[in-house]
C-alpha positions in Angstrom: 9.0 -16.9 -9.2 7.4 -19.4 -6.9 4.1 -20.9 -8.1 1.5 -21.6 -5.5 -1.0 -24.5 -5.8 -4.7 -24.1 -5.2 -4.3 -26.1 -1.9 -1.7 -23.6 -0.7 -4.0 -20.6 -1.3 -6.9 -22.5 0.2 -4.9 -23.0 3.4 -4.3 -19.2 3.5 -7.8 -18.2 2.9 -9.6 -20.9 4.9 -8.0 -20.0 8.3 -11.5 -19.1 9.5 -12.7 -22.7 8.7 -16.1 -21.2 8.3 -19.3 -23.2 8.6 -21.5 -21.2 6.2 -25.1 -21.1 7.5 -28.2 -20.4 5.5 -29.8 -17.0 6.2 -32.6 -18.5 8.3 -30.2 -20.0 10.8 -29.3 -18.4 14.1 -25.9 -17.2 13.1 -24.1 -14.0 14.0 -25.9 -10.9 12.9 -25.5 -7.1 13.1 -28.3 -4.5 12.5 -27.2 -1.5 10.4 -30.3 0.7 10.4 -33.1 -1.3 8.9 -30.8 -4.0 7.4 -29.6 -7.1 9.1 -26.1 -8.2 8.2 -25.8 -12.0 8.6 -22.3 -13.4 9.0 -20.8 -16.7 9.8 -19.0 -18.3 12.7 -15.9 -20.4 12.4 -16.2 -24.1 13.2 -14.3 -23.7 16.4 -16.9 -21.1 17.6 -14.2 -18.5 18.4 -14.6 -15.9 15.6 -17.3 -14.4 13.5 -16.9 -13.0 10.0 -18.9 -10.6 7.9 -17.7 -10.5 4.3 -18.3 -8.5 1.1 -20.3 -5.6 2.6 -20.4 -2.8 0.0 -19.3 0.5 1.4 -19.7 2.4 -1.9 -21.8 2.2 -5.0 -20.3 0.1 -7.7 -17.9 2.3 -9.7 -19.4 1.3 -13.0 -20.7 3.2 -16.0 -21.0 6.8 -15.3 -19.4 6.3 -11.8 -16.2 5.0 -13.4 -13.4 7.5 -12.9 -15.4 9.4 -10.3 -15.0 9.7 -6.6 -16.7 6.8 -4.9 -20.2 7.4 -3.7 -21.2 6.0 -0.2 -23.6 3.0 -0.2 -26.4 4.5 1.8 -28.7 1.5 1.8 -28.7 -2.1 0.8 -31.3 -3.6 -1.5 -32.7 -6.2 1.0 -33.7 -6.2 4.6 -31.2 -9.1 5.2 -27.7 -8.9 3.6 -25.8 -12.1 3.2 -22.3 -11.5 4.4 -21.5 -15.2 4.8 -19.2 -15.5 1.8 -15.4 -15.2 2.5 -14.4 -12.3 0.4 -15.7 -10.4 -2.7 -13.5 -10.2 -5.9 -10.4 -8.1 -5.9 -10.5 -4.8 -7.8 -9.5 -5.0 -11.4 -5.8 -5.9 -11.8 -3.4 -8.3 -13.5 -3.1 -11.1 -10.8 0.0 -12.6 -12.4 2.1 -10.7 -9.8 0.9 -13.3 -7.2 2.6 -16.1 -9.1 -0.4 -18.4 -8.7 -1.1 -21.4 -10.9 -4.8 -20.4 -11.2 -7.0 -17.3 -11.5 -8.4 -15.3 -8.7 -11.7 -13.4 -9.1 -11.4 -9.7 -10.1 -14.1 -7.2 -10.8 -14.8 -3.5 -11.1 -17.6 -4.0 -8.6 -15.2 -4.5 -5.7 -15.6 -1.7 -3.2 -16.5 -3.9 -0.2 -15.4 -4.2 3.4 -14.9 -7.2 5.7 -15.2 -7.5 9.5 -13.8 -10.2 11.7 -14.5 -10.3 15.5 -14.3 -12.6 18.5 -17.4 -14.7 18.9 -20.0 -13.4 21.3 -19.0 -9.7 20.6 -22.0 -7.4 21.2 -22.5 -3.6 20.5 -21.6 -3.0 24.1 -18.2 -4.7 23.8 -16.4 -1.6 22.5 -13.4 -3.4 21.2 -10.4 -1.7 19.7 -10.3 -2.0 15.9 -7.4 -2.7 13.5 -8.0 -1.7 9.9 -5.6 -3.1 7.2 -4.8 -1.4 3.9 -3.0 -3.7 1.5 -0.1 -2.8 -0.7 0.9 -3.7 -4.2 2.4 -0.6 -5.9 -1.1 0.8 -6.3 -1.6 -1.8 -9.1 -2.4 -5.0 -7.2 -3.6 -6.4 -4.0 -6.9 -7.4 -2.4 -8.6 -8.2 0.9 -8.8 -12.0 0.3 -5.0 -12.3 0.7 -5.1 -10.9 4.3 -7.9 -12.6 6.2 -6.7 -11.5 9.7 -8.0 -14.5 11.6 -4.6 -15.1 13.1 -4.6 -11.5 14.5 -8.0 -11.9 16.0 -7.0 -15.3 17.5 -3.9 -13.9 19.1 -5.8 -10.9 20.5 -8.2 -13.4 22.2 -5.4 -15.6 23.6 -3.7 -12.5 25.2 -7.0 -11.3 26.7 -7.0 -8.1 24.6 -9.6 -8.9 21.9 -9.7 -6.7 18.8 -11.9 -6.4 15.7 -10.1 -6.7 12.3 -11.3 -4.9 9.2 -10.0 -4.7 5.7 -11.4 -3.4 2.4 -10.8 -3.1 -1.3 -9.9 0.1 -3.1 -9.5 0.8 -6.8 -6.1 0.3 -8.4 -4.0 1.2 -11.5 -5.6 3.4 -14.1 -9.1 3.0 -12.6 -8.0 4.1 -9.2 -5.3 6.7 -10.2 -6.2 8.3 -13.5 -3.7 11.0 -14.6 -3.2 13.6 -17.2 -5.0 16.8 -18.2 -8.5 15.3 -18.4 -8.3 13.7 -15.0 -6.9 16.9 -13.5 -9.5 19.2 -15.0 -12.3 16.9 -14.0 -10.9 16.7 -10.5 -10.7 12.9 -10.4 -7.1 12.3 -9.3 -6.2 9.9 -6.5 -9.5 8.1 -6.6 -8.1 5.0 -4.8 -7.1 7.2 -1.9 -10.6 8.6 -1.8 -12.0 5.1 -1.7 -9.8 4.4 1.3 -11.1 7.5 3.1 -14.7 6.6 2.4 -14.1 3.1 3.8 -12.5 4.6 6.9 -15.6 6.9 7.2 -17.8 3.7 6.9 -15.8 2.2 9.9 -16.5 5.3 11.9 -20.2 5.2 11.2 -20.8 1.5 11.5 -18.1 -0.4 13.5 -19.9 0.3 16.9 -22.7 -1.9 15.7 -20.3 -4.7 15.2 -19.0 -4.3 18.8 -16.1 -2.1 18.0 -15.1 1.3 19.4 -14.9 4.0 16.7 -12.7 6.0 19.0 -10.1 3.2 19.1 -9.3 2.6 15.5 -5.7 1.9 14.4 -5.0 1.8 10.7 -2.1 -0.3 9.5 -0.7 -1.2 6.1 2.4 -2.2 4.1 4.1 -0.7 1.1 1.4 1.2 -0.9 -0.9 0.6 2.0 1.6 2.4 4.4 2.2 5.1 1.8 -1.6 5.6 1.6 -2.0 5.9 5.4 0.9 8.4 5.7 -0.7 10.4 2.9 -4.0 10.5 4.8 -2.0 11.6 7.9 -0.9 14.7 6.0 -4.4 16.1 6.8 -5.3 16.9 10.4 -8.7 15.4 9.7 -7.2 11.9 9.8 -7.4 12.1 13.6 -11.2 11.9 13.2 -10.8 8.6 11.4 -8.1 6.9 13.5 -6.3 7.3 16.8 -3.1 5.6 15.6 -1.2 4.2 12.6 1.3 1.5 11.8 3.4 2.1 8.7 5.2 -1.0 7.3 7.7 -0.1 4.6 6.1 3.1 3.5 5.7 6.8 4.4 4.6 10.1 3.0 8.1 10.8 1.6 8.4 7.4 0.0 7.4 8.3 -3.6 8.6 11.1 -5.8 5.4 13.2 -6.3 4.4 15.3 -9.3 1.3 17.1 -10.6 -1.0 15.1 -12.8 -0.4 17.1 -15.8 3.3 16.6 -16.4 4.5 15.5 -19.9 5.1 12.0 -18.6 1.7 11.8 -17.0 0.0 12.8 -20.2 2.1 10.4 -22.2 1.2 7.5 -19.9 -2.5 8.4 -20.1 -2.2 8.6 -23.9 -0.6 5.1 -23.9 -3.6 3.8 -21.9 -6.1 5.4 -24.3 -4.2 3.9 -27.2 -5.0 0.5 -25.9 -8.7 1.2 -25.9 -9.6 1.4 -29.6 -12.9 3.1 -29.1 -11.3 5.9 -27.2 -7.8 6.1 -28.8 -8.6 9.4 -30.4 -10.1 11.1 -27.4 -7.4 13.1 -25.7 -7.6 16.3 -23.6 -11.2 16.9 -24.5 -10.8 16.6 -28.2 -11.7 13.5 -30.3 -9.2 13.1 -33.2 -10.8 10.0 -34.6 -11.8 10.4 -38.3 -14.6 7.9 -38.0 -17.4 9.9 -36.3 -19.6 9.6 -39.4 -19.7 5.9 -39.0 -20.8 5.9 -35.4 -24.2 5.3 -34.1 -25.8 7.9 -31.9 -24.9 6.0 -28.7 -21.4 5.3 -29.9 -20.9 9.0 -30.8 -21.3 9.8 -27.2 -18.2 7.6 -26.5 -15.9 9.7 -28.6 -17.7 12.8 -29.9 -15.9 16.1 -30.2 -17.5 17.4 -27.0 -16.3 14.6 -24.8 -13.2 13.9 -22.8 -11.2 10.7 -22.7 -12.9 9.9 -19.4 -16.4 10.3 -20.9 -15.4 7.8 -23.6 -13.9 5.4 -21.1 -17.1 5.4 -19.0 -19.0 3.9 -22.0 -16.7 0.9 -22.3 -18.7 -2.2 -21.2 -15.8 -4.7 -21.4 -13.6 -4.1 -18.3 -11.1 -6.6 -19.7 -10.2 -4.1 -22.4 -9.4 -1.5 -19.8 -7.2 -3.9 -17.9 -5.3 -4.9 -21.0 -4.8 -1.2 -22.0 -3.6 -0.4 -18.5 -1.2 -3.3 -18.6 0.2 -2.2 -21.9 0.6 1.4 -20.6 2.5 0.2 -17.6 4.8 -1.9 -19.8 5.7 1.1 -22.0 5.8 3.8 -19.3 9.1 5.4 -18.4 8.0 5.6 -14.8 7.3 1.9 -14.3 4.2 2.5 -12.2 2.4 5.3 -14.0 -0.9 5.1 -12.1 -0.1 6.1 -8.5 -0.8 9.1 -6.2 -0.2 12.5 -7.6 -0.2 16.1 -6.3 -3.7 17.6 -6.6 -3.3 21.2 -5.3 -6.2 22.5 -7.4 -8.7 19.9 -6.2 -11.7 20.9 -4.2 -11.2 17.7 -2.2 -7.4 17.6 -2.2 -5.6 14.6 -0.9 -2.0 15.7 -1.7 -2.1 19.5 -2.0 1.7 19.8 -1.6 4.8 17.8 -1.0 4.8 16.0 2.4 8.0 17.7 3.5 6.2 21.1 3.2 3.3 19.8 5.2 5.7 18.5 7.9 7.5 21.9 8.0 4.1 23.7 8.6 3.1 21.2 11.3 -0.4 20.8 9.7 -0.6 17.1 9.8 -2.5 14.6 12.0 -0.5 14.2 15.2 -1.6 10.7 16.1 0.8 8.1 17.6 2.4 5.9 15.0 4.8 3.0 14.4 7.0 3.3 11.3 9.4 0.7 10.1 11.4 -0.8 7.2 13.2 -3.9 6.2 16.9 -4.1 6.0 17.2 -4.5 2.2 14.0 -2.8 0.8 15.2 -2.5 -2.8 16.5 -6.0 -3.7 13.1 -7.3 -4.5 12.9 -4.9 -7.5 16.4 -4.3 -8.6 17.2 -6.0 -11.9 19.5 -9.0 -11.5 20.9 -8.7 -15.0 21.2 -4.9 -15.7 24.6 -3.2 -15.3 24.1 -0.2 -13.0 27.0 1.9 -14.1 27.6 5.3 -12.5 26.4 7.1 -15.5 23.2 4.9 -15.7 22.5 5.5 -12.0 23.0 9.3 -12.5 20.5 9.3 -15.3 18.0 7.1 -13.5 18.0 9.4 -10.5 17.7 12.5 -12.6 14.8 11.2 -14.6 13.0 10.1 -11.4 13.1 13.6 -9.8 12.2 15.7 -12.9 10.5 18.0 -13.7 11.8 19.9 -10.7 11.5 23.3 -9.0 15.3 23.4 -8.9 17.7 24.4 -11.7 19.5 21.6 -13.6 22.9 22.4 -12.1 21.4 22.2 -8.6 19.9 18.8 -9.3 23.2 17.6 -10.7 25.0 18.8 -7.6 22.6 16.8 -5.4 23.1 13.7 -7.5 26.9 14.1 -7.1 26.4 14.0 -3.4 24.4 10.8 -3.7 27.0 9.1 -5.8 29.7 10.2 -3.4 27.7 9.0 -0.3 27.1 5.6 -2.0 30.3 4.4 -3.6 30.6 1.6 -6.0 31.8 -0.8 -3.3 29.9 -4.1 -2.7 31.1 -4.2 0.9 28.8 -1.3 1.8 26.0 -2.2 -0.6 22.7 -4.1 -0.3 22.0 -6.8 0.7 24.0 -5.4 3.7 26.4 -7.5 5.6 27.4 -9.7 2.7 30.9 -8.3 2.2 32.4 -8.4 -1.3 30.0 -11.1 -2.5 28.2 -9.9 -5.7 26.2 -13.2 -6.2 27.1 -13.2 -9.9 24.7 -10.4 -10.6 25.0 -7.4 -12.8 27.5 -4.5 -12.3 26.4 -2.2 -9.5 23.5 -4.3 -8.2 24.4 -3.9 -4.6 25.2 -0.2 -5.0 21.8 0.5 -6.7 19.9 -1.7 -4.3 21.3 0.5 -1.5 20.4 3.9 -3.1 17.1 2.9 -4.8 14.5 5.1 -6.4 10.8 4.6 -6.6 10.7 5.4 -10.3 13.2 3.6 -12.5 12.7 4.5 -16.1 13.1 1.6 -18.5 14.7 3.8 -21.1 17.8 4.3 -18.9 18.5 0.6 -18.5 16.7 -0.9 -21.5 15.2 -3.6 -19.2 11.5 -4.4 -19.1 11.7 -5.7 -15.6 13.1 -2.6 -13.9 10.4 -0.9 -11.9 9.5 0.4 -8.5 12.9 0.2 -6.9 13.3 1.8 -3.5 16.1 1.8 -1.0 17.6 4.5 1.2 16.4 7.3 -1.1 12.7 6.6 -0.5 11.9 3.9 2.1 14.8 4.1 4.6 15.1 7.9 4.6 11.3 8.3 4.6 11.0 6.2 7.7 13.7 8.2 9.5 12.0 11.4 8.4 8.7 10.3 9.9 10.2 9.2 13.2 12.1 12.5 13.5 8.7 14.2 13.7 8.7 13.1 17.3 11.8 15.2 17.9 10.5 18.3 16.0 7.0 18.2 17.6 6.4 17.6 21.3 2.8 16.3 20.6 4.0 13.5 18.2 4.7 10.1 19.6 6.3 7.4 17.5 8.2 4.1 17.5 10.5 2.9 14.8 11.6 -0.6 13.7 14.2 -2.2 11.5 13.2 -5.7 10.4 16.3 -7.9 9.9 15.2 -11.5 10.3 17.3 -13.6 8.0 15.7 -14.9 4.8 16.7 -18.0 2.8 17.9 -16.2 -0.4 21.2 -14.5 0.4 21.2 -12.2 -2.7 17.8 -10.8 -1.6 18.8 -10.1 2.0 15.8 -9.1 4.0 13.7 -7.6 1.1 10.6 -5.5 0.7 7.5 -7.3 2.0 9.3 -10.0 3.9 7.8 -8.9 7.2 4.1 -9.2 6.0 3.9 -12.9 6.7 5.1 -12.3 10.3 2.0 -10.2 10.9 -0.4 -12.5 9.0 1.0 -15.8 10.2 -1.4 -17.8 8.0 0.8 -16.6 5.1 3.8 -18.2 6.8 1.9 -21.5 7.0 0.6 -21.4 3.5 3.8 -20.2 1.8 1.7 -17.6 0.0 4.3 -14.9 0.7 7.1 -16.9 -0.8 7.6 -14.3 -3.6 8.4 -11.8 -0.9 10.8 -14.0 1.0 11.1 -17.3 2.9 12.5 -17.2 6.4 15.8 -19.0 6.8 14.5 -20.4 10.2 10.8 -21.1 9.9 10.4 -22.1 13.6 12.1 -18.9 14.7 9.9 -17.0 12.3 6.8 -18.1 14.0 8.3 -17.1 17.4 9.2 -13.7 16.1 5.7 -13.4 14.5 4.1 -13.8 17.9 6.3 -11.1 19.3 5.6 -8.7 16.5 1.9 -9.3 16.6 1.9 -8.7 20.4 3.6 -5.3 19.8 1.0 -4.5 17.0 -2.0 -5.5 19.1 -0.7 -3.7 22.2 -0.3 -0.5 20.2 -3.9 -0.9 18.9 -5.3 -1.5 22.3 -3.3 0.8 24.5 -1.7 3.3 22.0 1.7 1.9 23.1 3.4 -1.3 22.0 4.5 -2.2 25.6 1.4 -3.5 27.4 3.4 -6.4 29.0 0.8 -9.0 27.8 1.5 -12.0 25.6 5.1 -13.1 24.8 8.0 -11.8 26.9 9.7 -9.2 24.8 11.9 -6.2 25.2 10.5 -2.8 26.0 10.2 -0.9 22.7 11.8 2.5 23.3 9.8 5.5 22.1 11.6 7.6 19.5 13.0 10.8 21.0 15.8 13.4 20.9 17.3 11.7 23.9 17.0 8.2 22.4 16.6 8.2 18.6 16.5 4.4 18.4 14.6 1.8 16.5 13.6 -1.8 17.5 15.6 -4.4 15.6 13.1 -7.2 14.9 15.1 -10.4 14.5 14.5 -13.8 15.9 16.7 -14.3 18.9 18.1 -10.8 18.6 15.2 -8.3 19.0 16.6 -5.3 20.7 16.7 -1.5 20.6 19.5 0.0 18.4 20.5 3.5 17.6 19.0 5.0 14.5 22.3 6.0 13.0 22.9 3.4 10.3 24.1 5.1 7.1 23.3 8.4 8.8 25.7 10.5 6.7 24.6 9.0 3.4 20.9 9.2 4.1 21.3 12.9 5.1 21.7 13.7 1.5 18.0 12.7 0.9 16.8 14.1 4.2 18.5 17.5 3.6 17.1 17.9 0.1 13.4 16.9 0.2 12.4 19.3 -2.6 15.0 18.0 -4.9 13.8 14.4 -4.4 10.1 15.4 -4.7 9.5 14.3 -1.1 
């Protein structure tokens, strides 16, 4: 894993080159009700930034493991928004591969706004809202400052406002099990996102944005989140468009929060918090009640649930350590992620996305949906032997419990194994022939199939988790774009990112395109863990083209506004032309959406089997 120096991260985070004023200076300011939000201007005088604005009450104490509550008022008449970014939500930041520690906190539900200098409430600029990814266990706003997006929007005379926000992650954002289900606190991270989008609707006009021209975009877990929100028709009141980078509604296998595995994972989490280890499903099994003080008894008494107990824990580090242990022991790799919540009074995922699509009851906003050529290689084990029997078991475990009978599931898995033979020539990374890179048996076959949930018990490898190829990412993208064929009132564009990266065994892996949208990441090398372009100069050229498409879509609702870099017309996805835009330096062009069509049809034709 590439280690980044403090200087490299500073380069990524200091693209604003902010000159922090004191609060009595004449700096950029926005009035929200009776409160003045004071921001900061960059040293070049081209952009203004407002950071760390709370959109929700801190989810601490009794508000831990509860839906976020809107922050209706700030404590002071003047709010200092001149700092860069607030801490990321609680997480293990080792996934970033940094040589130092980044700030994390439970008190993290904040939002940031960047705009062109001189913007006024009358400017009515289009707004781009970013939702970060990270497998619902990592990520934060400070990684994606958006200054390069705003700068390019200015240079092409189509200025936009950029917004991003933090949301709760892991066990704190996605509690599971019987207690979380009965207390109706599933999918809290998704509800944080929705509250933040509501904040944008209520307040962005004061910053000079147009609440009727909001485009939400995100990658991986961020894109999955957006497409989940799109399952409700009410999403159209929060945004007029969406850009989904490597993620869609059908990307993850979805289950109820009360399955045996979900309860087992929640039990593992509780087991890591000594004070609450005996509190399971509303019953405290600890034998030590007699030794507890009156206050402590409230943390684990017989009338409390595990959530009641966890709300009394004052040391958040204990929760993070317990959540990390639970993740390491889980058979699902990423235990704390979105779940079906059909019994919720405020349901986010009442049913499988495929059923929502079939009913047509989703938000019919224009969208862009795309994937990278080799989505799964980032996660596939480079040492495990993916034999046919192992792959069969992995897939079976990842889609059970099921509504289908065992023999039906086995028959579907047979179709998968037949469609994806053990032949490196047709495996991922694609286009590499018989080369196997000296890696484990079946690496290229498994990287082509993929599965979001890869149980460690099947492979005996602690580093096997969150793998996704055709089964989830590629087929999910195609399913989303095909909505344009099924419904006349759905407009969409698809892309296939294929720009060559420097590590051949990884191909064009998951996350490689992110730095092309946030070009400061290309300059800083912060995205090196997700891929390093083989041609850095060409990567910057392609980055400009991609950002032009993205901004054009945000401004006009169509990626082809003709402004900025000369680039091909991106064909709209349709029955007459089911095509995607191949994004590759020197070879960006529309291509038919028929790659591995017969193989992917196994997933598209059996959405219930694959919990899509």
